[in-house]
A tleap script that builds the chain and sets N, CA, C and O, in Angstrom:
source leaprc.protein.ff14SB
mol = sequence {
  NMET SER SER ARG LEU VAL SER THR LEU SER
  SER VAL GLY PRO ASP PHE GLY ALA VAL GLY
  GLY ALA ALA GLN LEU GLY GLN ILE ILE GLY
  ALA LEU LEU THR TYR GLY LEU LEU THR ALA
  VAL VAL MET ILE VAL VAL CYS ALA THR ALA
  TRP ALA LEU ALA SER ALA GLY GLY SER TRP
  HIE THR ALA SER LYS ALA LYS THR GLY LEU
  LEU VAL ALA LEU GLY GLY ALA THR LEU LEU
  GLY SER ALA LEU ALA TRP ALA ASN TRP LEU
  LEU ASP ILE GLY ALA ARG CLEU
}
set mol.1.N position { 12.068 -35.529 -14.485 }
set mol.1.CA position { 10.840 -35.478 -13.725 }
set mol.1.C position { 9.691 -36.020 -14.580 }
set mol.1.O position { 9.641 -35.839 -15.797 }
set mol.2.N position { 8.812 -36.665 -13.913 }
set mol.2.CA position { 7.668 -37.171 -14.656 }
set mol.2.C position { 6.694 -36.040 -14.930 }
set mol.2.O position { 6.696 -35.023 -14.236 }
set mol.3.N position { 5.864 -36.222 -15.942 }
set mol.3.CA position { 4.917 -35.166 -16.311 }
set mol.3.C position { 3.857 -34.971 -15.230 }
set mol.3.O position { 3.325 -33.871 -15.080 }
set mol.4.N position { 3.546 -36.018 -14.480 }
set mol.4.CA position { 2.549 -35.880 -13.410 }
set mol.4.C position { 3.089 -34.992 -12.293 }
set mol.4.O position { 2.360 -34.159 -11.756 }
set mol.5.N position { 4.350 -35.166 -11.944 }
set mol.5.CA position { 4.964 -34.353 -10.898 }
set mol.5.C position { 5.060 -32.898 -11.334 }
set mol.5.O position { 4.823 -31.995 -10.531 }
set mol.6.N position { 5.403 -32.662 -12.588 }
set mol.6.CA position { 5.488 -31.295 -13.099 }
set mol.6.C position { 4.126 -30.632 -13.085 }
set mol.6.O position { 4.014 -29.466 -12.704 }
set mol.7.N position { 3.084 -31.351 -13.494 }
set mol.7.CA position { 1.747 -30.756 -13.485 }
set mol.7.C position { 1.270 -30.509 -12.059 }
set mol.7.O position { 0.557 -29.536 -11.813 }
set mol.8.N position { 1.650 -31.370 -11.112 }
set mol.8.CA position { 1.285 -31.163 -9.711 }
set mol.8.C position { 1.998 -29.944 -9.158 }
set mol.8.O position { 1.389 -29.140 -8.452 }
set mol.9.N position { 3.272 -29.794 -9.465 }
set mol.9.CA position { 4.034 -28.655 -8.959 }
set mol.9.C position { 3.550 -27.340 -9.561 }
set mol.9.O position { 3.595 -26.308 -8.892 }
set mol.10.N position { 3.094 -27.357 -10.799 }
set mol.10.CA position { 2.652 -26.116 -11.429 }
set mol.10.C position { 1.303 -25.650 -10.916 }
set mol.10.O position { 0.945 -24.488 -11.106 }
set mol.11.N position { 0.537 -26.536 -10.265 }
set mol.11.CA position { -0.781 -26.139 -9.766 }
set mol.11.C position { -0.762 -25.810 -8.278 }
set mol.11.O position { -1.825 -25.643 -7.679 }
set mol.12.N position { 0.403 -25.713 -7.674 }
set mol.12.CA position { 0.505 -25.386 -6.252 }
set mol.12.C position { 0.304 -23.888 -6.081 }
set mol.12.O position { 0.905 -23.084 -6.794 }
set mol.13.N position { -0.542 -23.523 -5.134 }
set mol.13.CA position { -0.807 -22.114 -4.870 }
set mol.13.C position { -1.648 -21.977 -3.617 }
set mol.13.O position { -2.141 -22.973 -3.087 }
set mol.14.N position { -1.815 -20.780 -3.150 }
set mol.14.CA position { -2.624 -20.593 -1.946 }
set mol.14.C position { -4.098 -20.874 -2.225 }
set mol.14.O position { -4.611 -20.567 -3.301 }
set mol.15.N position { -4.757 -21.453 -1.253 }
set mol.15.CA position { -6.183 -21.764 -1.360 }
set mol.15.C position { -6.945 -20.752 -0.511 }
set mol.15.O position { -7.177 -20.980 0.676 }
set mol.16.N position { -7.334 -19.627 -1.126 }
set mol.16.CA position { -8.039 -18.591 -0.390 }
set mol.16.C position { -9.462 -18.991 -0.068 }
set mol.16.O position { -10.089 -18.388 0.803 }
set mol.17.N position { -9.988 -19.998 -0.754 }
set mol.17.CA position { -11.327 -20.469 -0.475 }
set mol.17.C position { -11.410 -21.258 0.822 }
set mol.17.O position { -12.504 -21.461 1.350 }
set mol.18.N position { -10.262 -21.709 1.351 }
set mol.18.CA position { -10.252 -22.481 2.587 }
set mol.18.C position { -10.480 -21.600 3.810 }
set mol.18.O position { -10.809 -22.109 4.881 }
set mol.19.N position { -10.316 -20.329 3.673 }
set mol.19.CA position { -10.511 -19.405 4.787 }
set mol.19.C position { -11.964 -18.968 4.809 }
set mol.19.O position { -12.494 -18.508 3.798 }
set mol.20.N position { -12.609 -19.110 5.958 }
set mol.20.CA position { -13.992 -18.672 6.081 }
set mol.20.C position { -14.085 -17.157 6.012 }
set mol.20.O position { -13.347 -16.455 6.704 }
set mol.21.N position { -14.977 -16.657 5.192 }
set mol.21.CA position { -15.156 -15.206 5.073 }
set mol.21.C position { -14.071 -14.537 4.257 }
set mol.21.O position { -13.777 -13.365 4.488 }
set mol.22.N position { -13.460 -15.240 3.305 }
set mol.22.CA position { -12.384 -14.668 2.505 }
set mol.22.C position { -12.883 -13.495 1.658 }
set mol.22.O position { -12.144 -12.535 1.440 }
set mol.23.N position { -14.114 -13.561 1.184 }
set mol.23.CA position { -14.650 -12.474 0.362 }
set mol.23.C position { -14.830 -11.209 1.196 }
set mol.23.O position { -14.515 -10.110 0.741 }
set mol.24.N position { -15.336 -11.368 2.416 }
set mol.24.CA position { -15.506 -10.208 3.290 }
set mol.24.C position { -14.155 -9.641 3.711 }
set mol.24.O position { -13.996 -8.428 3.843 }
set mol.25.N position { -13.190 -10.524 3.921 }
set mol.25.CA position { -11.851 -10.069 4.285 }
set mol.25.C position { -11.245 -9.233 3.167 }
set mol.25.O position { -10.596 -8.220 3.428 }
set mol.26.N position { -11.454 -9.650 1.930 }
set mol.26.CA position { -10.968 -8.878 0.784 }
set mol.26.C position { -11.622 -7.513 0.702 }
set mol.26.O position { -10.961 -6.525 0.383 }
set mol.27.N position { -12.921 -7.448 0.988 }
set mol.27.CA position { -13.620 -6.158 0.981 }
set mol.27.C position { -13.130 -5.255 2.105 }
set mol.27.O position { -12.986 -4.048 1.911 }
set mol.28.N position { -12.875 -5.825 3.271 }
set mol.28.CA position { -12.385 -5.037 4.399 }
set mol.28.C position { -11.004 -4.483 4.099 }
set mol.28.O position { -10.730 -3.317 4.383 }
set mol.29.N position { -10.140 -5.294 3.535 }
set mol.29.CA position { -8.788 -4.836 3.203 }
set mol.29.C position { -8.850 -3.744 2.137 }
set mol.29.O position { -8.117 -2.759 2.215 }
set mol.30.N position { -9.721 -3.914 1.141 }
set mol.30.CA position { -9.877 -2.883 0.113 }
set mol.30.C position { -10.367 -1.571 0.689 }
set mol.30.O position { -9.909 -0.500 0.291 }
set mol.31.N position { -11.310 -1.654 1.637 }
set mol.31.CA position { -11.815 -0.435 2.276 }
set mol.31.C position { -10.740 0.229 3.114 }
set mol.31.O position { -10.632 1.455 3.113 }
set mol.32.N position { -9.940 -0.554 3.832 }
set mol.32.CA position { -8.858 0.022 4.633 }
set mol.32.C position { -7.802 0.691 3.752 }
set mol.32.O position { -7.282 1.752 4.098 }
set mol.33.N position { -7.489 0.070 2.618 }
set mol.33.CA position { -6.544 0.695 1.688 }
set mol.33.C position { -7.102 2.004 1.136 }
set mol.33.O position { -6.366 2.975 0.968 }
set mol.34.N position { -8.399 2.027 0.856 }
set mol.34.CA position { -9.020 3.249 0.349 }
set mol.34.C position { -8.965 4.358 1.385 }
set mol.34.O position { -8.587 5.487 1.069 }
set mol.35.N position { -9.343 4.043 2.633 }
set mol.35.CA position { -9.294 5.054 3.690 }
set mol.35.C position { -7.862 5.520 3.955 }
set mol.35.O position { -7.623 6.699 4.215 }
set mol.36.N position { -6.917 4.591 3.885 }
set mol.36.CA position { -5.515 4.963 4.076 }
set mol.36.C position { -5.019 5.904 2.987 }
set mol.36.O position { -4.314 6.873 3.268 }
set mol.37.N position { -5.389 5.614 1.747 }
set mol.37.CA position { -4.976 6.488 0.643 }
set mol.37.C position { -5.634 7.864 0.739 }
set mol.37.O position { -4.992 8.880 0.475 }
set mol.38.N position { -6.910 7.899 1.117 }
set mol.38.CA position { -7.582 9.191 1.284 }
set mol.38.C position { -6.930 10.013 2.389 }
set mol.38.O position { -6.729 11.218 2.236 }
set mol.39.N position { -6.601 9.367 3.496 }
set mol.39.CA position { -5.928 10.062 4.595 }
set mol.39.C position { -4.560 10.576 4.159 }
set mol.39.O position { -4.183 11.698 4.497 }
set mol.40.N position { -3.818 9.768 3.414 }
set mol.40.CA position { -2.496 10.194 2.956 }
set mol.40.C position { -2.597 11.382 2.000 }
set mol.40.O position { -1.780 12.300 2.073 }
set mol.41.N position { -3.573 11.379 1.119 }
set mol.41.CA position { -3.739 12.496 0.181 }
set mol.41.C position { -4.129 13.774 0.924 }
set mol.41.O position { -3.637 14.856 0.602 }
set mol.42.N position { -5.016 13.648 1.922 }
set mol.42.CA position { -5.389 14.824 2.719 }
set mol.42.C position { -4.170 15.356 3.469 }
set mol.42.O position { -3.978 16.569 3.555 }
set mol.43.N position { -3.358 14.473 4.004 }
set mol.43.CA position { -2.162 14.915 4.732 }
set mol.43.C position { -1.142 15.557 3.791 }
set mol.43.O position { -0.429 16.478 4.189 }
set mol.44.N position { -1.068 15.083 2.560 }
set mol.44.CA position { -0.175 15.714 1.582 }
set mol.44.C position { -0.611 17.156 1.343 }
set mol.44.O position { 0.220 18.064 1.320 }
set mol.45.N position { -1.913 17.364 1.165 }
set mol.45.CA position { -2.426 18.713 0.919 }
set mol.45.C position { -2.191 19.608 2.135 }
set mol.45.O position { -1.752 20.748 1.989 }
set mol.46.N position { -2.481 19.098 3.330 }
set mol.46.CA position { -2.317 19.891 4.556 }
set mol.46.C position { -0.853 20.249 4.784 }
set mol.46.O position { -0.532 21.402 5.075 }
set mol.47.N position { 0.032 19.270 4.654 }
set mol.47.CA position { 1.455 19.521 4.903 }
set mol.47.C position { 2.059 20.443 3.847 }
set mol.47.O position { 2.883 21.296 4.178 }
set mol.48.N position { 1.667 20.291 2.593 }
set mol.48.CA position { 2.183 21.175 1.552 }
set mol.48.C position { 1.722 22.613 1.788 }
set mol.48.O position { 2.486 23.558 1.594 }
set mol.49.N position { 0.465 22.768 2.208 }
set mol.49.CA position { -0.044 24.112 2.509 }
set mol.49.C position { 0.680 24.714 3.707 }
set mol.49.O position { 1.065 25.883 3.689 }
set mol.50.N position { 0.863 23.903 4.752 }
set mol.50.CA position { 1.573 24.395 5.940 }
set mol.50.C position { 3.013 24.758 5.608 }
set mol.50.O position { 3.535 25.749 6.119 }
set mol.51.N position { 3.655 23.973 4.765 }
set mol.51.CA position { 5.034 24.261 4.378 }
set mol.51.C position { 5.108 25.580 3.611 }
set mol.51.O position { 5.996 26.397 3.853 }
set mol.52.N position { 4.179 25.779 2.696 }
set mol.52.CA position { 4.179 27.018 1.909 }
set mol.52.C position { 3.916 28.235 2.789 }
set mol.52.O position { 4.592 29.256 2.661 }
set mol.53.N position { 2.938 28.128 3.681 }
set mol.53.CA position { 2.626 29.262 4.550 }
set mol.53.C position { 3.747 29.541 5.544 }
set mol.53.O position { 4.062 30.700 5.812 }
set mol.54.N position { 4.345 28.503 6.085 }
set mol.54.CA position { 5.436 28.695 7.041 }
set mol.54.C position { 6.673 29.265 6.357 }
set mol.54.O position { 7.373 30.091 6.942 }
set mol.55.N position { 6.947 28.843 5.150 }
set mol.55.CA position { 8.094 29.387 4.418 }
set mol.55.C position { 7.874 30.853 4.073 }
set mol.55.O position { 8.797 31.664 4.152 }
set mol.56.N position { 6.652 31.183 3.691 }
set mol.56.CA position { 6.353 32.581 3.356 }
set mol.56.C position { 6.395 33.467 4.598 }
set mol.56.O position { 6.742 34.645 4.519 }
set mol.57.N position { 6.037 32.886 5.751 }
set mol.57.CA position { 6.033 33.663 6.988 }
set mol.57.C position { 7.371 33.695 7.693 }
set mol.57.O position { 7.523 34.410 8.684 }
set mol.58.N position { 8.333 32.950 7.219 }
set mol.58.CA position { 9.671 32.963 7.808 }
set mol.58.C position { 9.816 32.045 9.014 }
set mol.58.O position { 10.786 32.179 9.760 }
set mol.59.N position { 8.911 31.138 9.226 }
set mol.59.CA position { 8.996 30.212 10.353 }
set mol.59.C position { 9.712 28.947 9.883 }
set mol.59.O position { 9.076 28.012 9.397 }
set mol.60.N position { 11.013 28.923 10.027 }
set mol.60.CA position { 11.809 27.823 9.483 }
set mol.60.C position { 11.544 26.515 10.209 }
set mol.60.O position { 11.588 25.448 9.596 }
set mol.61.N position { 11.266 26.582 11.518 }
set mol.61.CA position { 11.025 25.356 12.270 }
set mol.61.C position { 9.712 24.693 11.831 }
set mol.61.O position { 9.664 23.479 11.638 }
set mol.62.N position { 8.674 25.475 11.677 }
set mol.62.CA position { 7.391 24.936 11.222 }
set mol.62.C position { 7.494 24.424 9.787 }
set mol.62.O position { 6.906 23.397 9.447 }
set mol.63.N position { 8.238 25.137 8.952 }
set mol.63.CA position { 8.433 24.698 7.567 }
set mol.63.C position { 9.175 23.363 7.522 }
set mol.63.O position { 8.866 22.506 6.694 }
set mol.64.N position { 10.149 23.189 8.409 }
set mol.64.CA position { 10.893 21.939 8.458 }
set mol.64.C position { 10.000 20.785 8.889 }
set mol.64.O position { 10.078 19.694 8.324 }
set mol.65.N position { 9.153 21.019 9.888 }
set mol.65.CA position { 8.227 19.972 10.345 }
set mol.65.C position { 7.190 19.640 9.271 }
set mol.65.O position { 6.835 18.476 9.088 }
set mol.66.N position { 6.708 20.658 8.567 }
set mol.66.CA position { 5.729 20.427 7.499 }
set mol.66.C position { 6.364 19.663 6.341 }
set mol.66.O position { 5.716 18.813 5.730 }
set mol.67.N position { 7.623 19.957 6.038 }
set mol.67.CA position { 8.324 19.240 4.970 }
set mol.67.C position { 8.502 17.770 5.351 }
set mol.67.O position { 8.330 16.885 4.513 }
set mol.68.N position { 8.846 17.510 6.613 }
set mol.68.CA position { 8.970 16.135 7.077 }
set mol.68.C position { 7.625 15.413 6.995 }
set mol.68.O position { 7.561 14.260 6.568 }
set mol.69.N position { 6.560 16.088 7.401 }
set mol.69.CA position { 5.225 15.507 7.306 }
set mol.69.C position { 4.831 15.203 5.874 }
set mol.69.O position { 4.200 14.183 5.598 }
set mol.70.N position { 5.202 16.086 4.969 }
set mol.70.CA position { 4.902 15.876 3.551 }
set mol.70.C position { 5.637 14.649 3.019 }
set mol.70.O position { 5.055 13.847 2.289 }
set mol.71.N position { 6.894 14.499 3.375 }
set mol.71.CA position { 7.661 13.346 2.913 }
set mol.71.C position { 7.115 12.041 3.496 }
set mol.71.O position { 7.062 11.025 2.803 }
set mol.72.N position { 6.712 12.071 4.762 }
set mol.72.CA position { 6.118 10.879 5.370 }
set mol.72.C position { 4.788 10.540 4.698 }
set mol.72.O position { 4.513 9.370 4.432 }
set mol.73.N position { 3.965 11.547 4.421 }
set mol.73.CA position { 2.681 11.310 3.755 }
set mol.73.C position { 2.891 10.769 2.345 }
set mol.73.O position { 2.153 9.885 1.912 }
set mol.74.N position { 3.879 11.282 1.627 }
set mol.74.CA position { 4.176 10.756 0.289 }
set mol.74.C position { 4.642 9.305 0.356 }
set mol.74.O position { 4.246 8.481 -0.468 }
set mol.75.N position { 5.481 8.999 1.337 }
set mol.75.CA position { 5.933 7.617 1.514 }
set mol.75.C position { 4.778 6.689 1.856 }
set mol.75.O position { 4.697 5.579 1.330 }
set mol.76.N position { 3.885 7.134 2.731 }
set mol.76.CA position { 2.725 6.329 3.089 }
set mol.76.C position { 1.794 6.107 1.913 }
set mol.76.O position { 1.286 5.004 1.714 }
set mol.77.N position { 1.569 7.158 1.131 }
set mol.77.CA position { 0.711 7.019 -0.049 }
set mol.77.C position { 1.331 6.060 -1.062 }
set mol.77.O position { 0.627 5.273 -1.695 }
set mol.78.N position { 2.637 6.133 -1.208 }
set mol.78.CA position { 3.325 5.234 -2.140 }
set mol.78.C position { 3.218 3.787 -1.675 }
set mol.78.O position { 2.933 2.892 -2.471 }
set mol.79.N position { 3.447 3.560 -0.379 }
set mol.79.CA position { 3.363 2.197 0.141 }
set mol.79.C position { 1.945 1.646 0.062 }
set mol.79.O position { 1.749 0.491 -0.316 }
set mol.80.N position { 0.968 2.455 0.412 }
set mol.80.CA position { -0.425 1.993 0.344 }
set mol.80.C position { -0.868 1.751 -1.095 }
set mol.80.O position { -1.581 0.790 -1.381 }
set mol.81.N position { -0.443 2.627 -1.990 }
set mol.81.CA position { -0.830 2.480 -3.390 }
set mol.81.C position { -0.215 1.268 -4.052 }
set mol.81.O position { -0.811 0.670 -4.948 }
set mol.82.N position { 0.973 0.908 -3.614 }
set mol.82.CA position { 1.645 -0.227 -4.237 }
set mol.82.C position { 1.437 -1.531 -3.479 }
set mol.82.O position { 1.918 -2.573 -3.925 }
set mol.83.N position { 0.737 -1.508 -2.352 }
set mol.83.CA position { 0.578 -2.713 -1.535 }
set mol.83.C position { -0.161 -3.820 -2.286 }
set mol.83.O position { 0.259 -4.976 -2.243 }
set mol.84.N position { -1.230 -3.491 -2.958 }
set mol.84.CA position { -2.000 -4.506 -3.669 }
set mol.84.C position { -1.217 -5.072 -4.855 }
set mol.84.O position { -1.214 -6.282 -5.082 }
set mol.85.N position { -0.561 -4.202 -5.600 }
set mol.85.CA position { 0.243 -4.674 -6.728 }
set mol.85.C position { 1.398 -5.552 -6.245 }
set mol.85.O position { 1.725 -6.556 -6.879 }
set mol.86.N position { 2.013 -5.177 -5.128 }
set mol.86.CA position { 3.123 -5.952 -4.573 }
set mol.86.C position { 2.639 -7.317 -4.104 }
set mol.86.O position { 3.306 -8.322 -4.348 }
set mol.87.N position { 1.488 -7.372 -3.434 }
set mol.87.CA position { 0.941 -8.649 -2.962 }
set mol.87.C position { 0.602 -9.552 -4.146 }
set mol.87.O position { 0.882 -10.750 -4.106 }
set mol.88.N position { 0.009 -9.000 -5.189 }
set mol.88.CA position { -0.300 -9.804 -6.379 }
set mol.88.C position { 0.966 -10.307 -7.046 }
set mol.88.O position { 1.005 -11.441 -7.523 }
set mol.89.N position { 2.000 -9.481 -7.085 }
set mol.89.CA position { 3.278 -9.886 -7.670 }
set mol.89.C position { 3.883 -11.035 -6.869 }
set mol.89.O position { 4.383 -12.001 -7.446 }
set mol.90.N position { 3.840 -10.931 -5.527 }
set mol.90.CA position { 4.389 -11.997 -4.694 }
set mol.90.C position { 3.601 -13.294 -4.862 }
set mol.90.O position { 4.192 -14.373 -4.908 }
set mol.91.N position { 2.281 -13.201 -4.953 }
set mol.91.CA position { 1.476 -14.398 -5.179 }
set mol.91.C position { 1.779 -15.026 -6.533 }
set mol.91.O position { 1.790 -16.251 -6.661 }
set mol.92.N position { 2.024 -14.198 -7.544 }
set mol.92.CA position { 2.361 -14.705 -8.872 }
set mol.92.C position { 3.723 -15.390 -8.848 }
set mol.92.O position { 3.892 -16.449 -9.453 }
set mol.93.N position { 4.681 -14.807 -8.167 }
set mol.93.CA position { 6.026 -15.418 -8.054 }
set mol.93.C position { 5.909 -16.745 -7.301 }
set mol.93.O position { 6.504 -17.747 -7.696 }
set mol.94.N position { 5.130 -16.737 -6.201 }
set mol.94.CA position { 4.983 -17.943 -5.407 }
set mol.94.C position { 4.338 -19.082 -6.180 }
set mol.94.O position { 4.687 -20.245 -5.981 }
set mol.95.N position { 3.414 -18.758 -7.047 }
set mol.95.CA position { 2.759 -19.785 -7.842 }
set mol.95.C position { 3.702 -20.395 -8.865 }
set mol.95.O position { 3.518 -21.544 -9.267 }
set mol.96.N position { 4.711 -19.640 -9.292 }
set mol.96.CA position { 5.649 -20.139 -10.305 }
set mol.96.C position { 6.831 -20.888 -9.710 }
set mol.96.O position { 7.570 -21.547 -10.442 }
set mol.97.N position { 7.026 -20.803 -8.391 }
set mol.97.CA position { 8.179 -21.486 -7.774 }
set mol.97.C position { 7.981 -22.966 -7.689 }
set mol.97.O position { 8.856 -23.678 -7.198 }
savepdb mol mol.pdb
quit
């Protein structure tokens, strides 16, 4: 391969500046991720409390539902927390291909 072709291929990447309002879009996505993480953390606290109270009170059905809610909230918090890192990783991989 010629050196010009290699240098051209190494500079290929997404052009986020071509999208109108890219800076505002980034702020909106950051705010949505923040609200999503806050909601997930609140749901973790609520579900853990409900699970503890239901288990202490002997309500196995409510405890089971609270445990399921806790696991879903933990999964959501994990996905939301890792979304930005995952997107950056994919963009980095794409730039190297």
